[in-house]
N, C-alpha and C positions, 0 to 999 in steps of 0.2 A: 462542433463541426470543424473548427480550426485544427483540433488535435487529430481528427480522423483524416483531414486533408494531408497532414504531415505524415500520418501512417501510410497513406497511399503513395505519396512522393517517395518515402523511404523504401517502400516495396519495389517501386520502379528502379531505384538505384541499385538494388541487389536482386534483380529479377532472375538472374541465372542461378541464384542460390535457393529459390523457392520451388517447392514441388507443385505439380499441376493442381492438386486439390487446394493448396494454399492460395495459389494464384487465382483460381476460380472464385474463392471467397473474397479476396482483395477486390476482384472485379465487381462482385456483388456490392461491396461497400462503396466503391467508386460510383456505381450506377445509382444507388440510393442517395448518395450525397448530391449527385447532379440533379436528381429530381427535387430534392429539398431546396437547393440553391435557386432553381429556376421557378419555384412556386411563388406566386404573389404573396406578400406578407399577410394580406387579409384573408387568404384562402387557407382554411384549416382542414378542409376535407381531405382525407387520405394521409394526413401527417402521422397519425397514430400507427397506421399500418406500415408506413415507411420506417418509422422508428422501431417497430417490432421486427421488421426484416433486418435492419441494421444490427439490432441486438442479437438476433439469431446468427448472423454472419460473424460477429465479434466473438460470441461464445464458441462457435465452431473453430475459429482461428486460435483461440486460447486452448481449446482441447487438442488441436493438432500440435501446437507448440509443446504442450505437456507430454504428449504421447510419442511424438516422432522426432523432436529436435534433439540433436546430440548435446550431451551435458558438457559443453566446452565453455570457454570464457564468454562467448556471446550469450549462451543461455543463462550463465550466472549473472551477467549484467541485466538481462531481460527480467529474470525472476527477482533479482535483488532490487531492481528499480521498482518493481511492483510492490515488494514488501515495504520499502521505504516510503513510497507514496501512500500506501494504505495506512501505515502507522501514523504518518503526519495527519492525514485526513481524519483518522479516528480520534487522535488526541485533540484536534481542534473542534471536532464535533462534540466531544464530551465537555470541553470547556464552555462551548457556546450554550449547550443545553442545560448543564447541571450546576454551574457556579452559582447562579441566582436561584434561591428556593422559590417555588411558585405555590399557589394554592393547590390543595390536594388533587382535585380532578384534573386541573391543568397540568400539573407535574406528571400525573399518571399518563396522560395522553402524550406528553413530550417524551417520556421514557419509552413508551410503546413505539412511538414513531422512530426514535433513535435506534432501538433494537431492530426494528423492521428495516431501516436504512442500512444497518450493519449486517443484515442477513443472519441475525442471531435470535430473532423473536421465537421461532419454533423451539430452539434449544432451551431458551429461557423458560418458556411455558412448560416444557417437559420436566425441567428440573425444579422450578419454583412455583408452578401453578399459574392461575390467571391474574393474581394480584401483582401489580407493578410496584417494585420497590427499588430505590436507588442503589442500595448496597449490593443487591444481587446483580444489577446491570453493570455496575462498576467492576465487580469481581469477574463477571463473564467477559467483559470487553477489554479489560486491562490485564488481569492476572492469570486467566485460565489458559495454560499452555496447550491444552488439548483442543481449544477452540481455534480453528484456522482463521478466524476473523479478529482475534484478540491482539492487543499491542505486543504482549510478550511473545506470542507465536511469531509475529512478523520479525521482531528483533532477533529471536533465536535462529530463524531461518537465514536472515541476512548475515549474522555472524558466521554461520556455517559456510555460506557462499564466499564471504571475504577470505576465509581461511584457505580456500582453494584458488584464489586469484594470485597472480604473480606479485611478488613483493619487490620493493625497491632495493632491499638488501637481504641476502639469504641469511645473514646473521641476526636479523631483527625478528624476535619471537612474536611480537604483536605489532601490527601496523597501527598508524594513527587512527584509522577508521575503526579497527577492532577495539581499540581502547575507548573510543567514543561510545561504541555500542555497550561495552561493559559498564561504563559510567552511567549510561542511560538505564540499563536494566537494573543495576544496583540501586539507583535512586528510586526506581519503582518498587523494588523488592524490600526496601527499607521501610516502606509504608504498607498499608493494607486497605482493603475495601471499606472497612468500618471507619477508619480515620479519614479517608478521602470523602466519604459520604456524609460525615458529620457536619452539622450546620452551626455556625457561630450565632448564638441567639441575639447578640447585640447588633449584628449587621444583616442577618438573614442570608448570609453567603456561605458557601463551602470554600473557605479561604485556603485550606491546605490543598484541596484538589486544584484550585486555581494556581497556587504557587508551584506545586509539584509538576503538573502538566505543562505549565508555562515554561519551566526549566527544561522539561523533556522536549518540548517543541523547539526550544533554542538549540539543544544538543543535536536534534535531528537535522536542523538547518546547517549546523556546523559540519555534521557528517556529510551532507550533500555537497557542501563546498569542498570538503577534503577529498571526496571521491572525484570531483571534477578536476581538482589540481593534480591528483595522483595519476589518474588513468585517462584523462581526456585533454590535458595540456599538450599542445602540439610538440613541444620540445622534448617530451618524455616518451612519446609513442614509440620511437625507434628502439629506445633502451628496453622498454617493457616488452616489446614484441619478441626480442630474443629470449627474455626470461620466461615469457608465456609459453613458447614452444618447449622449453626445457621443463617447465613445471607440469604441463599437461602431458608431455611425452613420457613423464616418469610414472604415469598411471595413477596420479592423485585423484 
């Protein structure tokens, strides 16, 4: 609810930039938030329907931004932030679920739940059948560049977005953030699903998966800090604003 409140506040701050359709959806979000906040904690009747209406409004906002929003720096930051957040969440989910090996049926249920949470269960079943196995899940959620929910897909999209953002120096071929993404994707591509899914018989843990994804998680945190320093530090905004107009005005 806190994040949705921030969304509504941000919408009010740029109200003149929002279309009528978008503003109507923001109003729907604000209305449902108000209902949930004023609901007594012990009263659960109607919560599910309110959450469903919130989900519908958020999906509609996402669809409008995908179809109607100009592909300028604002959209690049919006979609890039989504890709970074999704990659971080996915890496942490995989570590939490898969590092410790569980008994057969328990692990099958966990893998199925993880795929469902990642909106990849239908794709997994279409490719691999009904039997849950860790190798196939890791391959689909980390390495499959055609899966819009995989870690590699998020990083590839984020790299493309960063290439279109204004740089601190026109002579710099790769920014610090692009180098961090390349290091992250390289670290992943130097491994494979079989290696990450293998279990150390002495410990019952997937040690390589834990080590690789732990390092990837750290690199993504470094990437987030670097983006904040480069593009959101107040002392740099005026400098980048000039370069932004030059970059996007050139038709990149």
